[in-house]
C-alpha positions in Angstrom: -51.4 20.0 -33.5 -52.1 18.0 -30.3 -49.3 20.0 -28.6 -50.7 23.3 -29.8 -54.2 22.4 -28.6 -52.8 21.4 -25.2 -51.0 24.7 -24.9 -54.1 26.7 -25.8 -56.1 24.7 -23.3 -53.5 25.2 -20.6 -53.6 29.0 -21.2 -57.4 29.1 -21.0 -57.7 26.9 -17.9 -55.2 28.9 -15.9 -57.3 32.1 -16.5 -60.4 30.6 -15.0 -61.5 32.6 -11.9 -60.4 30.9 -8.7 -62.8 28.9 -6.5 -64.4 30.9 -3.7 -63.4 28.4 -1.0 -62.1 30.1 2.1 -58.3 30.0 2.7 -58.9 28.6 6.2 -60.9 25.6 4.8 -58.0 24.7 2.4 -55.4 24.9 5.2 -57.6 22.9 7.6 -58.1 20.1 4.9 -54.3 19.7 4.4 -53.6 20.0 8.1 -55.9 17.0 8.8 -55.5 15.0 5.6 -54.6 11.3 5.7 -50.9 11.0 4.7 -50.7 7.3 4.1 -50.7 7.5 0.3 -47.7 9.9 0.4 -45.4 7.3 1.9 -45.1 5.7 -1.6 -44.3 7.4 -5.0 -40.7 6.4 -5.8 -40.9 7.2 -9.5 -41.9 10.8 -8.7 -39.0 11.2 -6.3 -36.5 9.7 -8.8 -37.7 12.2 -11.4 -37.2 15.0 -9.0 -33.7 13.7 -8.1 -32.6 13.8 -11.8 -33.5 17.4 -12.0 -31.8 18.5 -8.8 -28.6 16.5 -9.7 -28.4 18.6 -12.9 -28.4 21.9 -11.0 -27.1 21.5 -7.5 -24.0 20.5 -5.6 -24.2 17.9 -2.9 -23.5 20.6 -0.2 -26.3 22.8 -1.4 -28.8 24.1 1.1 -32.1 22.6 -0.1 -35.6 23.3 1.0 -38.9 21.5 0.1 -42.1 23.4 0.6 -45.0 21.0 1.4 -42.7 18.0 2.0 -45.3 15.7 3.7 -43.5 12.7 5.2 -40.2 13.6 3.5 -40.0 10.9 0.8 -38.4 13.3 -1.7 -35.9 14.6 0.9 -34.9 11.0 1.8 -34.2 10.3 -1.9 -32.0 13.3 -2.0 -30.3 12.2 1.2 -29.6 8.7 -0.2 -28.1 10.4 -3.2 -25.6 12.3 -1.0 -27.2 15.7 -0.6 -26.4 16.8 3.0 -28.3 20.0 3.9 -32.0 19.3 3.6 -35.0 20.7 5.2 -38.8 21.0 4.6 -42.0 22.7 5.7 -45.2 20.6 6.3 -48.5 21.7 7.8 -49.7 18.2 8.6 -48.6 17.1 12.1 -49.3 13.4 11.3 -47.0 13.5 8.3 -44.2 15.1 10.3 -44.6 12.5 13.1 -44.3 9.7 10.4 -41.5 11.2 8.5 -39.1 8.8 6.7 -36.1 11.1 6.6 -33.6 12.6 9.1 -34.0 16.0 7.4 -35.3 18.8 9.5 -39.0 19.3 8.9 -40.8 22.4 10.3 -44.4 21.6 11.3 -46.1 24.7 10.1 -48.0 26.1 7.2 -45.8 27.7 4.5 -47.6 31.0 5.2 -46.5 30.8 8.8 -42.9 29.8 8.2 -41.6 31.2 5.0 -41.1 34.8 6.2 -38.7 33.5 8.9 -36.2 32.4 6.3 -33.4 34.7 5.2 -33.2 36.3 1.8 -31.2 34.0 -0.6 -31.0 31.3 2.1 -31.4 28.3 -0.1 -29.5 27.2 -3.2 -32.4 25.0 -4.1 -36.1 25.4 -3.3 -38.5 22.9 -4.8 -42.2 22.0 -4.7 -44.1 18.9 -5.9 -47.9 19.1 -6.0 -47.9 21.9 -3.4 -48.3 25.2 -5.1 -51.4 24.0 -6.9 -53.1 24.0 -3.5 -52.1 27.5 -2.4 -55.2 29.5 -2.0 -55.5 32.8 -4.0 -55.5 34.7 -0.7 -52.0 33.3 0.0 -50.4 34.0 -3.4 -48.1 36.5 -1.6 -46.0 33.4 -0.7 -44.8 33.2 -4.3 -42.7 36.4 -3.9 -41.4 35.0 -0.6 -40.3 31.8 -2.5 -38.4 33.9 -5.0 -36.9 35.9 -2.1 -35.4 32.9 -0.3 -34.0 31.3 -3.4 -30.5 32.2 -4.4 -29.9 29.4 -6.9 -32.5 27.2 -8.5 -36.3 27.0 -8.0 -38.0 23.8 -9.2 -41.8 23.5 -9.5 -43.5 20.2 -10.3 -47.1 21.1 -10.3 -50.5 20.3 -11.8 -51.2 23.5 -13.8 -54.5 22.4 -15.3 -56.6 20.5 -12.6 -59.3 22.6 -11.0 -61.3 21.9 -7.8 -62.3 23.5 -4.5 -58.8 23.2 -3.2 -56.8 23.1 -6.4 -56.0 26.3 -8.2 -54.4 26.1 -11.7 -51.7 28.5 -12.6 -48.9 28.9 -15.2 -45.8 29.0 -12.9 -43.6 30.4 -15.7 -45.9 33.5 -15.7 -46.0 33.6 -11.9 -42.3 33.5 -11.2 -40.9 35.4 -14.2 -42.9 38.3 -12.9 -41.0 37.9 -9.6 -37.5 38.1 -11.0 -37.0 34.5 -11.9 -36.1 33.1 -15.3 -37.2 29.8 -16.6 -34.4 27.7 -18.0 -36.1 24.3 -18.4 -39.6 23.0 -18.7 -41.1 19.6 -19.5 -44.4 17.9 -19.0 -44.6 14.9 -16.8 -46.7 12.5 -18.9 -44.3 9.6 -18.4 -43.9 9.9 -14.7 -46.1 7.6 -12.7 -48.2 9.6 -10.2 -47.9 12.9 -12.0 -49.2 12.8 -15.6 -50.1 15.1 -18.4 -51.5 17.9 -16.2 -48.1 18.4 -14.5 -45.3 20.6 -15.7 -41.8 20.5 -14.3 -40.2 24.0 -14.4 -36.7 25.1 -13.4 -36.0 28.7 -12.7 -32.9 30.8 -11.7 -32.9 34.2 -10.2 -32.3 37.1 -12.6 -29.2 39.0 -11.8 -30.0 42.6 -11.3 -28.0 45.1 -13.3 -26.1 47.7 -11.2 
């Protein structure tokens, strides 16, 4: 019964009209935000690593959107993944990066269209898509476009604020030609919690 009520609540909350905050205000907030707290969070990175290890080879071309200082990327590097890159809007986060991975200092809106179609075997996000303003939802189709292998989203799909927009990412990405192959909530992961869902997608093969 608790699981049923949670699923109903989740469906209701993701249909709430989005906040009227201007896109530029959201981008400016994250461009100028204090990044100190993102240097920690080992349990979240370990959780992500277990997912990626299930679906990716060590030589996979991997991209993190909204990577902050690169904690997740460094975990992947330590585990033997070689081709790592990220996009991060916050200049201070990039300057304080804790990984040798290439990080592009730009907004995802600015950078994502420069990537080739099917360029990355793995694309992942952690607490990034939830902050994408409704006016920038076109980036979701770009994320599907650049992903040739696996897309992993670890996002709060319930929380709602002036810069936090709840969505059901299964519904978002399956409309864009992806197919969900795994989902779990993150209630046992420190720093994530019950509002977060981890979803794994693969691109649907188009029939000739």
